[in-house]
Biopython code that builds the backbone (N, CA, C, O; Angstrom):
import numpy as np
from Bio.PDB.StructureBuilder import StructureBuilder

atoms = [
    (1, "MET", "N", (-92.244, -19.251, -39.938)),
    (1, "MET", "CA", (-93.546, -18.623, -40.015)),
    (1, "MET", "C", (-94.503, -19.225, -38.999)),
    (1, "MET", "O", (-95.358, -18.531, -38.449)),
    (2, "GLY", "N", (-94.354, -20.523, -38.755)),
    (2, "GLY", "CA", (-95.233, -21.183, -37.799)),
    (2, "GLY", "C", (-95.027, -20.688, -36.383)),
    (2, "GLY", "O", (-95.976, -20.629, -35.602)),
    (3, "SER", "N", (-93.793, -20.331, -36.042)),
    (3, "SER", "CA", (-93.530, -19.845, -34.688)),
    (3, "SER", "C", (-94.146, -18.468, -34.469)),
    (3, "SER", "O", (-94.534, -18.134, -33.349)),
    (4, "LEU", "N", (-94.237, -17.666, -35.527)),
    (4, "LEU", "CA", (-94.864, -16.359, -35.415)),
    (4, "LEU", "C", (-96.360, -16.499, -35.156)),
    (4, "LEU", "O", (-96.926, -15.757, -34.354)),
    (5, "VAL", "N", (-96.992, -17.441, -35.827)),
    (5, "VAL", "CA", (-98.416, -17.700, -35.607)),
    (5, "VAL", "C", (-98.638, -18.210, -34.191)),
    (5, "VAL", "O", (-99.589, -17.810, -33.520)),
    (6, "HIS", "N", (-97.757, -19.094, -33.742)),
    (6, "HIS", "CA", (-97.868, -19.619, -32.385)),
    (6, "HIS", "C", (-97.708, -18.504, -31.352)),
    (6, "HIS", "O", (-98.422, -18.480, -30.349)),
    (7, "LEU", "N", (-96.783, -17.589, -31.593)),
    (7, "LEU", "CA", (-96.587, -16.456, -30.693)),
    (7, "LEU", "C", (-97.824, -15.568, -30.657)),
    (7, "LEU", "O", (-98.238, -15.113, -29.591)),
    (8, "GLN", "N", (-98.411, -15.326, -31.824)),
    (8, "GLN", "CA", (-99.609, -14.503, -31.900)),
    (8, "GLN", "C", (-100.761, -15.156, -31.149)),
    (8, "GLN", "O", (-101.486, -14.475, -30.424)),
    (9, "GLU", "N", (-100.941, -16.452, -31.308)),
    (9, "GLU", "CA", (-102.006, -17.157, -30.602)),
    (9, "GLU", "C", (-101.774, -17.148, -29.095)),
    (9, "GLU", "O", (-102.723, -17.027, -28.319)),
    (10, "THR", "N", (-100.528, -17.273, -28.683)),
    (10, "THR", "CA", (-100.210, -17.253, -27.256)),
    (10, "THR", "C", (-100.488, -15.883, -26.648)),
    (10, "THR", "O", (-101.051, -15.786, -25.557)),
    (11, "VAL", "N", (-100.096, -14.833, -27.347)),
    (11, "VAL", "CA", (-100.359, -13.477, -26.865)),
    (11, "VAL", "C", (-101.864, -13.224, -26.783)),
    (11, "VAL", "O", (-102.338, -12.625, -25.818)),
    (12, "ALA", "N", (-102.611, -13.672, -27.782)),
    (12, "ALA", "CA", (-104.062, -13.503, -27.768)),
    (12, "ALA", "C", (-104.687, -14.265, -26.605)),
    (12, "ALA", "O", (-105.609, -13.761, -25.963)),
    (13, "LEU", "N", (-104.204, -15.458, -26.330)),
    (13, "LEU", "CA", (-104.739, -16.248, -25.220)),
    (13, "LEU", "C", (-104.437, -15.587, -23.880)),
    (13, "LEU", "O", (-105.312, -15.507, -23.018)),
    (14, "VAL", "N", (-103.213, -15.114, -23.701)),
    (14, "VAL", "CA", (-102.846, -14.448, -22.445)),
    (14, "VAL", "C", (-103.676, -13.182, -22.254)),
    (14, "VAL", "O", (-104.157, -12.914, -21.153)),
    (15, "LEU", "N", (-103.843, -12.407, -23.315)),
    (15, "LEU", "CA", (-104.655, -11.198, -23.244)),
    (15, "LEU", "C", (-106.110, -11.534, -22.946)),
    (15, "LEU", "O", (-106.744, -10.867, -22.128)),
    (16, "GLY", "N", (-106.644, -12.560, -23.599)),
    (16, "GLY", "CA", (-108.023, -12.972, -23.355)),
    (16, "GLY", "C", (-108.252, -13.432, -21.931)),
    (16, "GLY", "O", (-109.276, -13.106, -21.332)),
    (17, "VAL", "N", (-107.313, -14.185, -21.380)),
    (17, "VAL", "CA", (-107.441, -14.657, -19.997)),
    (17, "VAL", "C", (-107.355, -13.482, -19.027)),
    (17, "VAL", "O", (-108.105, -13.431, -18.052)),
    (18, "ALA", "N", (-106.456, -12.544, -19.280)),
    (18, "ALA", "CA", (-106.324, -11.376, -18.402)),
    (18, "ALA", "C", (-107.590, -10.520, -18.426)),
    (18, "ALA", "O", (-108.044, -10.050, -17.383)),
    (19, "LEU", "N", (-108.151, -10.322, -19.604)),
    (19, "LEU", "CA", (-109.376, -9.534, -19.704)),
    (19, "LEU", "C", (-110.550, -10.256, -19.058)),
    (19, "LEU", "O", (-111.393, -9.624, -18.422)),
    (20, "PHE", "N", (-110.611, -11.577, -19.216)),
    (20, "PHE", "CA", (-111.668, -12.348, -18.566)),
    (20, "PHE", "C", (-111.535, -12.268, -17.048)),
    (20, "PHE", "O", (-112.540, -12.184, -16.343)),
    (21, "ALA", "N", (-110.313, -12.294, -16.542)),
    (21, "ALA", "CA", (-110.095, -12.169, -15.096)),
    (21, "ALA", "C", (-110.582, -10.813, -14.593)),
    (21, "ALA", "O", (-111.149, -10.723, -13.504)),
    (22, "MET", "N", (-110.365, -9.758, -15.380)),
    (22, "MET", "CA", (-110.850, -8.442, -14.995)),
    (22, "MET", "C", (-112.377, -8.420, -14.936)),
    (22, "MET", "O", (-112.959, -7.867, -14.003)),
    (23, "MET", "N", (-113.020, -9.025, -15.937)),
    (23, "MET", "CA", (-114.479, -9.067, -15.968)),
    (23, "MET", "C", (-115.033, -9.890, -14.810)),
    (23, "MET", "O", (-116.039, -9.521, -14.205)),
    (24, "LEU", "N", (-114.381, -10.992, -14.510)),
    (24, "LEU", "CA", (-114.809, -11.841, -13.401)),
    (24, "LEU", "C", (-114.647, -11.109, -12.068)),
    (24, "LEU", "O", (-115.497, -11.239, -11.188)),
    (25, "PHE", "N", (-113.571, -10.346, -11.910)),
    (25, "PHE", "CA", (-113.382, -9.550, -10.701)),
    (25, "PHE", "C", (-114.497, -8.517, -10.556)),
    (25, "PHE", "O", (-115.004, -8.305, -9.455)),
    (26, "ALA", "N", (-114.882, -7.873, -11.661)),
    (26, "ALA", "CA", (-115.967, -6.892, -11.615)),
    (26, "ALA", "C", (-117.277, -7.555, -11.210)),
    (26, "ALA", "O", (-118.036, -6.993, -10.419)),
    (27, "LEU", "N", (-117.551, -8.741, -11.741)),
    (27, "LEU", "CA", (-118.782, -9.450, -11.392)),
    (27, "LEU", "C", (-118.797, -9.844, -9.921)),
    (27, "LEU", "O", (-119.798, -9.631, -9.235)),
    (28, "VAL", "N", (-117.712, -10.408, -9.432)),
    (28, "VAL", "CA", (-117.653, -10.834, -8.027)),
    (28, "VAL", "C", (-117.758, -9.629, -7.096)),
    (28, "VAL", "O", (-118.422, -9.703, -6.062)),
    (29, "ASP", "N", (-117.114, -8.530, -7.450)),
    (29, "ASP", "CA", (-117.217, -7.331, -6.625)),
    (29, "ASP", "C", (-118.641, -6.792, -6.620)),
    (29, "ASP", "O", (-119.125, -6.335, -5.584)),
    (30, "CYS", "N", (-119.308, -6.840, -7.749)),
    (30, "CYS", "CA", (-120.696, -6.381, -7.834)),
    (30, "CYS", "C", (-121.613, -7.257, -6.983)),
    (30, "CYS", "O", (-122.535, -6.752, -6.343)),
    (31, "ILE", "N", (-121.367, -8.549, -6.973)),
    (31, "ILE", "CA", (-122.176, -9.467, -6.164)),
    (31, "ILE", "C", (-122.005, -9.161, -4.678)),
    (31, "ILE", "O", (-122.966, -9.260, -3.916)),
    (32, "ARG", "N", (-120.807, -8.794, -4.260)),
    (32, "ARG", "CA", (-120.508, -8.584, -2.846)),
    (32, "ARG", "C", (-121.058, -7.262, -2.298)),
    (32, "ARG", "O", (-121.128, -7.094, -1.080)),
    (33, "GLN", "N", (-121.443, -6.333, -3.154)),
    (33, "GLN", "CA", (-121.912, -5.027, -2.689)),
    (33, "GLN", "C", (-123.367, -5.092, -2.227)),
    (33, "GLN", "O", (-124.143, -5.937, -2.672)),
    (34, "ARG", "N", (-123.712, -4.177, -1.326)),
    (34, "ARG", "CA", (-125.097, -4.083, -0.853)),
    (34, "ARG", "C", (-125.955, -3.387, -1.907)),
    (34, "ARG", "O", (-125.464, -2.551, -2.666)),
    (35, "SER", "N", (-127.237, -3.739, -1.948)),
    (35, "SER", "CA", (-128.144, -3.156, -2.943)),
    (35, "SER", "C", (-128.371, -1.671, -2.707)),
    (35, "SER", "O", (-128.416, -0.890, -3.658)),
    (36, "ASP", "N", (-128.513, -1.275, -1.448)),
    (36, "ASP", "CA", (-128.799, 0.127, -1.167)),
    (36, "ASP", "C", (-127.604, 1.040, -1.431)),
    (36, "ASP", "O", (-127.774, 2.250, -1.578)),
    (37, "ALA", "N", (-126.413, 0.480, -1.491)),
    (37, "ALA", "CA", (-125.228, 1.299, -1.756)),
    (37, "ALA", "C", (-125.249, 1.860, -3.177)),
    (37, "ALA", "O", (-124.736, 2.952, -3.418)),
    (38, "PHE", "N", (-125.832, 1.130, -4.108)),
    (38, "PHE", "CA", (-125.885, 1.597, -5.494)),
    (38, "PHE", "C", (-126.752, 2.849, -5.606)),
    (38, "PHE", "O", (-126.361, 3.823, -6.250)),
    (39, "THR", "N", (-127.919, 2.822, -4.982)),
    (39, "THR", "CA", (-128.791, 3.994, -5.049)),
    (39, "THR", "C", (-128.226, 5.141, -4.226)),
    (39, "THR", "O", (-128.384, 6.303, -4.601)),
    (40, "ALA", "N", (-127.566, 4.835, -3.103)),
    (40, "ALA", "CA", (-126.962, 5.889, -2.289)),
    (40, "ALA", "C", (-125.812, 6.571, -3.033)),
    (40, "ALA", "O", (-125.557, 7.758, -2.827)),
    (41, "ALA", "N", (-125.131, 5.837, -3.882)),
    (41, "ALA", "CA", (-124.030, 6.410, -4.664)),
    (41, "ALA", "C", (-124.526, 7.111, -5.926)),
    (41, "ALA", "O", (-123.737, 7.734, -6.636)),
    (42, "GLY", "N", (-125.813, 7.016, -6.210)),
    (42, "GLY", "CA", (-126.363, 7.660, -7.397)),
    (42, "GLY", "C", (-126.078, 6.907, -8.681)),
    (42, "GLY", "O", (-126.009, 7.507, -9.753)),
    (43, "LYS", "N", (-125.914, 5.607, -8.582)),
    (43, "LYS", "CA", (-125.621, 4.764, -9.747)),
    (43, "LYS", "C", (-126.848, 3.931, -10.084)),
    (43, "LYS", "O", (-127.845, 3.958, -9.363)),
    (44, "TRP", "N", (-126.769, 3.189, -11.187)),
    (44, "TRP", "CA", (-127.855, 2.282, -11.532)),
    (44, "TRP", "C", (-128.013, 1.243, -10.439)),
    (44, "TRP", "O", (-127.147, 1.096, -9.577)),
    (45, "SER", "N", (-129.122, 0.526, -10.479)),
    (45, "SER", "CA", (-129.413, -0.451, -9.431)),
    (45, "SER", "C", (-128.464, -1.644, -9.502)),
    (45, "SER", "O", (-127.780, -1.858, -10.503)),
    (46, "LYS", "N", (-128.440, -2.414, -8.414)),
    (46, "LYS", "CA", (-127.570, -3.585, -8.363)),
    (46, "LYS", "C", (-127.950, -4.617, -9.418)),
    (46, "LYS", "O", (-127.057, -5.156, -10.070)),
    (47, "PRO", "N", (-129.259, -4.924, -9.622)),
    (47, "PRO", "CA", (-129.579, -5.897, -10.679)),
    (47, "PRO", "C", (-129.114, -5.460, -12.069)),
    (47, "PRO", "O", (-128.730, -6.296, -12.886)),
    (48, "ALA", "N", (-129.146, -4.166, -12.336)),
    (48, "ALA", "CA", (-128.683, -3.681, -13.642)),
    (48, "ALA", "C", (-127.185, -3.921, -13.800)),
    (48, "ALA", "O", (-126.741, -4.408, -14.839)),
    (49, "TRP", "N", (-126.406, -3.582, -12.775)),
    (49, "TRP", "CA", (-124.963, -3.795, -12.861)),
    (49, "TRP", "C", (-124.603, -5.267, -12.811)),
    (49, "TRP", "O", (-123.613, -5.681, -13.415)),
    (50, "LEU", "N", (-125.387, -6.062, -12.104)),
    (50, "LEU", "CA", (-125.153, -7.509, -12.130)),
    (50, "LEU", "C", (-125.364, -8.061, -13.531)),
    (50, "LEU", "O", (-124.580, -8.881, -14.008)),
    (51, "ALA", "N", (-126.427, -7.608, -14.190)),
    (51, "ALA", "CA", (-126.693, -8.070, -15.553)),
    (51, "ALA", "C", (-125.579, -7.630, -16.503)),
    (51, "ALA", "O", (-125.128, -8.411, -17.341)),
    (52, "ILE", "N", (-125.143, -6.388, -16.371)),
    (52, "ILE", "CA", (-124.092, -5.874, -17.253)),
    (52, "ILE", "C", (-122.796, -6.652, -17.070)),
    (52, "ILE", "O", (-122.180, -7.076, -18.048)),
    (53, "THR", "N", (-122.383, -6.839, -15.825)),
    (53, "THR", "CA", (-121.119, -7.541, -15.588)),
    (53, "THR", "C", (-121.231, -9.035, -15.880)),
    (53, "THR", "O", (-120.249, -9.652, -16.295)),
    (54, "ALA", "N", (-122.410, -9.629, -15.672)),
    (54, "ALA", "CA", (-122.586, -11.053, -15.993)),
    (54, "ALA", "C", (-122.531, -11.280, -17.502)),
    (54, "ALA", "O", (-121.902, -12.232, -17.965)),
    (55, "VAL", "N", (-123.184, -10.415, -18.266)),
    (55, "VAL", "CA", (-123.126, -10.532, -19.727)),
    (55, "VAL", "C", (-121.697, -10.294, -20.214)),
    (55, "VAL", "O", (-121.231, -10.964, -21.136)),
    (56, "ALA", "N", (-121.007, -9.343, -19.594)),
    (56, "ALA", "CA", (-119.606, -9.102, -19.961)),
    (56, "ALA", "C", (-118.758, -10.340, -19.698)),
    (56, "ALA", "O", (-117.892, -10.681, -20.505)),
    (57, "CYS", "N", (-119.000, -11.017, -18.576)),
    (57, "CYS", "CA", (-118.249, -12.246, -18.272)),
    (57, "CYS", "C", (-118.557, -13.350, -19.275)),
    (57, "CYS", "O", (-117.655, -14.067, -19.707)),
    (58, "MET", "N", (-119.817, -13.488, -19.643)),
    (58, "MET", "CA", (-120.170, -14.520, -20.631)),
    (58, "MET", "C", (-119.497, -14.240, -21.968)),
    (58, "MET", "O", (-118.960, -15.149, -22.601)),
    (59, "ILE", "N", (-119.526, -12.992, -22.390)),
    (59, "ILE", "CA", (-118.869, -12.630, -23.648)),
    (59, "ILE", "C", (-117.365, -12.845, -23.537)),
    (59, "ILE", "O", (-116.734, -13.349, -24.466)),
    (60, "GLY", "N", (-116.795, -12.463, -22.398)),
    (60, "GLY", "CA", (-115.365, -12.662, -22.198)),
    (60, "GLY", "C", (-114.966, -14.118, -22.251)),
    (60, "GLY", "O", (-113.900, -14.455, -22.767)),
    (61, "PHE", "N", (-115.816, -14.989, -21.722)),
    (61, "PHE", "CA", (-115.521, -16.420, -21.764)),
    (61, "PHE", "C", (-115.685, -16.984, -23.174)),
    (61, "PHE", "O", (-114.875, -17.798, -23.619)),
    (62, "LEU", "N", (-116.725, -16.552, -23.871)),
    (62, "LEU", "CA", (-116.974, -17.062, -25.223)),
    (62, "LEU", "C", (-115.902, -16.616, -26.213)),
    (62, "LEU", "O", (-115.549, -17.363, -27.124)),
    (63, "PHE", "N", (-115.388, -15.410, -26.039)),
    (63, "PHE", "CA", (-114.416, -14.855, -26.976)),
    (63, "PHE", "C", (-113.021, -14.793, -26.360)),
    (63, "PHE", "O", (-112.248, -13.887, -26.670)),
    (64, "ILE", "N", (-112.697, -15.739, -25.501)),
    (64, "ILE", "CA", (-111.410, -15.707, -24.798)),
    (64, "ILE", "C", (-110.233, -15.872, -25.761)),
    (64, "ILE", "O", (-109.134, -15.395, -25.476)),
    (65, "LEU", "N", (-110.447, -16.535, -26.887)),
    (65, "LEU", "CA", (-109.363, -16.741, -27.852)),
    (65, "LEU", "C", (-109.240, -15.607, -28.864)),
    (65, "LEU", "O", (-108.252, -15.535, -29.594)),
    (66, "SER", "N", (-110.228, -14.726, -28.913)),
    (66, "SER", "CA", (-110.152, -13.589, -29.841)),
    (66, "SER", "C", (-110.459, -12.296, -29.079)),
    (66, "SER", "O", (-111.559, -11.757, -29.196)),
    (67, "PRO", "N", (-109.501, -11.799, -28.305)),
    (67, "PRO", "CA", (-109.765, -10.644, -27.447)),
    (67, "PRO", "C", (-109.886, -9.317, -28.187)),
    (67, "PRO", "O", (-110.128, -8.289, -27.554)),
    (68, "ILE", "N", (-109.728, -9.310, -29.492)),
    (68, "ILE", "CA", (-109.809, -8.065, -30.245)),
    (68, "ILE", "C", (-111.150, -7.939, -30.977)),
    (68, "ILE", "O", (-111.335, -7.000, -31.751)),
    (69, "SER", "N", (-112.076, -8.854, -30.750)),
    (69, "SER", "CA", (-113.375, -8.761, -31.417)),
    (69, "SER", "C", (-114.181, -7.606, -30.822)),
    (69, "SER", "O", (-113.916, -7.165, -29.704)),
    (70, "ILE", "N", (-115.150, -7.129, -31.567)),
    (70, "ILE", "CA", (-115.948, -5.987, -31.130)),
    (70, "ILE", "C", (-116.760, -6.327, -29.886)),
    (70, "ILE", "O", (-116.993, -5.458, -29.045)),
    (71, "PHE", "N", (-117.195, -7.584, -29.759)),
    (71, "PHE", "CA", (-117.960, -7.990, -28.583)),
    (71, "PHE", "C", (-117.077, -7.997, -27.338)),
    (71, "PHE", "O", (-117.503, -7.574, -26.264)),
    (72, "GLU", "N", (-115.861, -8.475, -27.489)),
    (72, "GLU", "CA", (-114.918, -8.502, -26.365)),
    (72, "GLU", "C", (-114.571, -7.078, -25.931)),
    (72, "GLU", "O", (-114.460, -6.805, -24.736)),
    (73, "ILE", "N", (-114.403, -6.190, -26.875)),
    (73, "ILE", "CA", (-114.090, -4.800, -26.539)),
    (73, "ILE", "C", (-115.254, -4.160, -25.790)),
    (73, "ILE", "O", (-115.037, -3.435, -24.819)),
    (74, "ALA", "N", (-116.488, -4.419, -26.228)),
    (74, "ALA", "CA", (-117.660, -3.887, -25.530)),
    (74, "ALA", "C", (-117.755, -4.443, -24.111)),
    (74, "ALA", "O", (-118.113, -3.718, -23.182)),
    (75, "ALA", "N", (-117.437, -5.717, -23.941)),
    (75, "ALA", "CA", (-117.474, -6.326, -22.611)),
    (75, "ALA", "C", (-116.399, -5.735, -21.708)),
    (75, "ALA", "O", (-116.642, -5.507, -20.523)),
    (76, "VAL", "N", (-115.224, -5.487, -22.252)),
    (76, "VAL", "CA", (-114.143, -4.877, -21.471)),
    (76, "VAL", "C", (-114.522, -3.459, -21.056)),
    (76, "VAL", "O", (-114.243, -3.043, -19.931)),
    (77, "VAL", "N", (-115.151, -2.723, -21.953)),
    (77, "VAL", "CA", (-115.584, -1.364, -21.624)),
    (77, "VAL", "C", (-116.628, -1.395, -20.513)),
    (77, "VAL", "O", (-116.574, -0.575, -19.596)),
    (78, "ALA", "N", (-117.576, -2.328, -20.580)),
    (78, "ALA", "CA", (-118.611, -2.427, -19.548)),
    (78, "ALA", "C", (-118.004, -2.740, -18.183)),
    (78, "ALA", "O", (-118.342, -2.097, -17.189)),
    (79, "ALA", "N", (-117.116, -3.717, -18.134)),
    (79, "ALA", "CA", (-116.465, -4.056, -16.866)),
    (79, "ALA", "C", (-115.558, -2.922, -16.402)),
    (79, "ALA", "O", (-115.449, -2.664, -15.204)),
    (80, "GLY", "N", (-114.914, -2.250, -17.336)),
    (80, "GLY", "CA", (-114.052, -1.126, -16.986)),
    (80, "GLY", "C", (-114.823, 0.048, -16.409)),
    (80, "GLY", "O", (-114.345, 0.712, -15.490)),
    (81, "VAL", "N", (-116.006, 0.309, -16.936)),
    (81, "VAL", "CA", (-116.845, 1.378, -16.387)),
    (81, "VAL", "C", (-117.244, 1.044, -14.958)),
    (81, "VAL", "O", (-117.235, 1.912, -14.085)),
    (82, "TYR", "N", (-117.596, -0.218, -14.719)),
    (82, "TYR", "CA", (-117.936, -0.612, -13.351)),
    (82, "TYR", "C", (-116.738, -0.409, -12.422)),
    (82, "TYR", "O", (-116.878, 0.161, -11.340)),
    (83, "LEU", "N", (-115.571, -0.872, -12.842)),
    (83, "LEU", "CA", (-114.396, -0.808, -11.973)),
    (83, "LEU", "C", (-113.876, 0.617, -11.784)),
    (83, "LEU", "O", (-113.364, 0.947, -10.714)),
    (84, "ALA", "N", (-113.999, 1.458, -12.798)),
    (84, "ALA", "CA", (-113.438, 2.807, -12.720)),
    (84, "ALA", "C", (-114.411, 3.837, -12.164)),
    (84, "ALA", "O", (-113.979, 4.845, -11.604)),
    (85, "ASP", "N", (-115.716, 3.608, -12.305)),
    (85, "ASP", "CA", (-116.692, 4.612, -11.888)),
    (85, "ASP", "C", (-117.561, 4.135, -10.730)),
    (85, "ASP", "O", (-117.673, 4.821, -9.714)),
    (86, "VAL", "N", (-118.168, 2.983, -10.875)),
    (86, "VAL", "CA", (-119.142, 2.519, -9.887)),
    (86, "VAL", "C", (-118.452, 2.022, -8.621)),
    (86, "VAL", "O", (-118.864, 2.373, -7.515)),
    (87, "ARG", "N", (-117.427, 1.225, -8.767)),
    (87, "ARG", "CA", (-116.754, 0.640, -7.596)),
    (87, "ARG", "C", (-116.185, 1.703, -6.649)),
    (87, "ARG", "O", (-116.393, 1.588, -5.441)),
    (88, "PRO", "N", (-115.473, 2.738, -7.138)),
    (88, "PRO", "CA", (-115.004, 3.771, -6.198)),
    (88, "PRO", "C", (-116.145, 4.520, -5.507)),
    (88, "PRO", "O", (-116.035, 4.871, -4.332)),
    (89, "ALA", "N", (-117.237, 4.765, -6.231)),
    (89, "ALA", "CA", (-118.378, 5.437, -5.608)),
    (89, "ALA", "C", (-118.995, 4.563, -4.519)),
    (89, "ALA", "O", (-119.385, 5.065, -3.465)),
    (90, "LEU", "N", (-119.083, 3.272, -4.769)),
    (90, "LEU", "CA", (-119.616, 2.359, -3.757)),
    (90, "LEU", "C", (-118.688, 2.281, -2.551)),
    (90, "LEU", "O", (-119.156, 2.188, -1.416)),
    (91, "GLN", "N", (-117.399, 2.316, -2.781)),
    (91, "GLN", "CA", (-116.453, 2.271, -1.671)),
    (91, "GLN", "C", (-116.553, 3.523, -0.807)),
    (91, "GLN", "O", (-116.390, 3.446, 0.411)),
    (92, "GLN", "N", (-116.816, 4.666, -1.416)),
    (92, "GLN", "CA", (-116.996, 5.884, -0.629)),
    (92, "GLN", "C", (-118.265, 5.812, 0.200)),
    (92, "GLN", "O", (-118.274, 6.223, 1.361)),
    (93, "VAL", "N", (-119.334, 5.294, -0.383)),
    (93, "VAL", "CA", (-120.608, 5.217, 0.326)),
    (93, "VAL", "C", (-120.535, 4.228, 1.482)),
    (93, "VAL", "O", (-121.053, 4.496, 2.566)),
    (94, "THR", "N", (-119.899, 3.096, 1.256)),
    (94, "THR", "CA", (-119.843, 2.066, 2.293)),
    (94, "THR", "C", (-118.714, 2.291, 3.286)),
    (94, "THR", "O", (-118.614, 1.560, 4.272)),
    (95, "GLY", "N", (-117.865, 3.280, 3.054)),
    (95, "GLY", "CA", (-116.793, 3.578, 3.988)),
    (95, "GLY", "C", (-115.553, 2.731, 3.801)),
    (95, "GLY", "O", (-114.718, 2.658, 4.703)),
    (96, "ARG", "N", (-115.411, 2.091, 2.656)),
    (96, "ARG", "CA", (-114.238, 1.252, 2.400)),
    (96, "ARG", "C", (-113.167, 1.964, 1.580)),
    (96, "ARG", "O", (-112.164, 1.358, 1.203)),
    (97, "ALA", "N", (-113.377, 3.237, 1.308)),
    (97, "ALA", "CA", (-112.413, 3.974, 0.483)),
    (97, "ALA", "C", (-111.135, 4.221, 1.271)),
    (97, "ALA", "O", (-111.164, 4.415, 2.487)),
    (98, "LYS", "N", (-110.026, 4.210, 0.565)),
    (98, "LYS", "CA", (-108.734, 4.465, 1.205)),
    (98, "LYS", "C", (-108.573, 5.965, 1.392)),
    (98, "LYS", "O", (-108.700, 6.739, 0.443)),
    (99, "ARG", "N", (-108.293, 6.364, 2.616)),
    (99, "ARG", "CA", (-108.060, 7.777, 2.916)),
    (99, "ARG", "C", (-106.639, 7.910, 3.431)),
    (99, "ARG", "O", (-106.320, 7.417, 4.513)),
    (100, "ASN", "N", (-105.797, 8.562, 2.674)),
    (100, "ASN", "CA", (-104.405, 8.683, 3.099)),
    (100, "ASN", "C", (-103.965, 10.135, 3.282)),
    (100, "ASN", "O", (-102.795, 10.391, 3.566)),
    (101, "ASN", "N", (-104.886, 11.088, 3.122)),
    (101, "ASN", "CA", (-104.602, 12.509, 3.344)),
    (101, "ASN", "C", (-103.371, 12.995, 2.592)),
    (101, "ASN", "O", (-102.617, 13.818, 3.111)),
    (102, "SER", "N", (-103.163, 12.512, 1.414)),
    (102, "SER", "CA", (-102.024, 12.985, 0.634)),
    (102, "SER", "C", (-102.510, 13.474, -0.719)),
    (102, "SER", "O", (-103.475, 12.958, -1.283)),
    (103, "GLY", "N", (-101.824, 14.466, -1.214)),
    (103, "GLY", "CA", (-102.141, 15.008, -2.515)),
    (103, "GLY", "C", (-101.432, 14.240, -3.605)),
    (103, "GLY", "O", (-100.810, 13.212, -3.339)),
    (104, "PRO", "N", (-101.520, 14.729, -4.838)),
    (104, "PRO", "CA", (-100.890, 14.016, -5.939)),
    (104, "PRO", "C", (-99.365, 14.047, -5.889)),
    (104, "PRO", "O", (-98.709, 13.247, -6.556)),
    (105, "TYR", "N", (-98.796, 14.961, -5.107)),
    (105, "TYR", "CA", (-97.339, 15.082, -5.048)),
    (105, "TYR", "C", (-96.797, 14.778, -3.656)),
    (105, "TYR", "O", (-95.673, 15.170, -3.343)),
    (106, "GLY", "N", (-97.549, 14.104, -2.831)),
    (106, "GLY", "CA", (-97.090, 13.755, -1.489)),
    (106, "GLY", "C", (-98.047, 14.259, -0.426)),
    (106, "GLY", "O", (-99.161, 14.689, -0.724)),
    (107, "ARG", "N", (-97.595, 14.200, 0.821)),
    (107, "ARG", "CA", (-98.452, 14.597, 1.937)),
    (107, "ARG", "C", (-98.653, 16.107, 1.942)),
    (107, "ARG", "O", (-97.771, 16.851, 1.514)),
    (108, "TRP", "N", (-99.794, 16.559, 2.416)),
    (108, "TRP", "CA", (-100.095, 17.983, 2.498)),
    (108, "TRP", "C", (-99.472, 18.559, 3.724)),
    (108, "TRP", "O", (-99.607, 19.755, 3.982)),
]
sb = StructureBuilder()
sb.init_structure("model")
sb.init_model(0)
sb.init_chain("A")
sb.init_seg("    ")
for serial, (resi, resn, name, xyz) in enumerate(atoms, 1):
    if name == "N":
        sb.init_residue(resn, " ", resi, " ")
    sb.init_atom(name, np.array(xyz, "f"), 0.0, 1.0, " ", f" {name:<3s}", serial, name[0])
structure = sb.get_structure()
């Protein structure tokens, strides 16, 4: 029974570290972006996204051992929204988006 508890704690720790790494990546990427790119992309301002991703990182660090808590889930959602919505829009505005001229099933 003790080995099962140890396995559960190990899985929770690995998951918590992975989620914290994602949040930290979102924060560092947000820091590296230009302020005017946020408004040009039609997103919230840079200070707003910095605050959101910084709070997400703090929550991720505080709850690293319990990645299934409601606070950790909210922090993951916040960082995920930045990475899935804001970051691609900023990359298009700044010209860093990958353009490969291919459709979903191969080259056109």
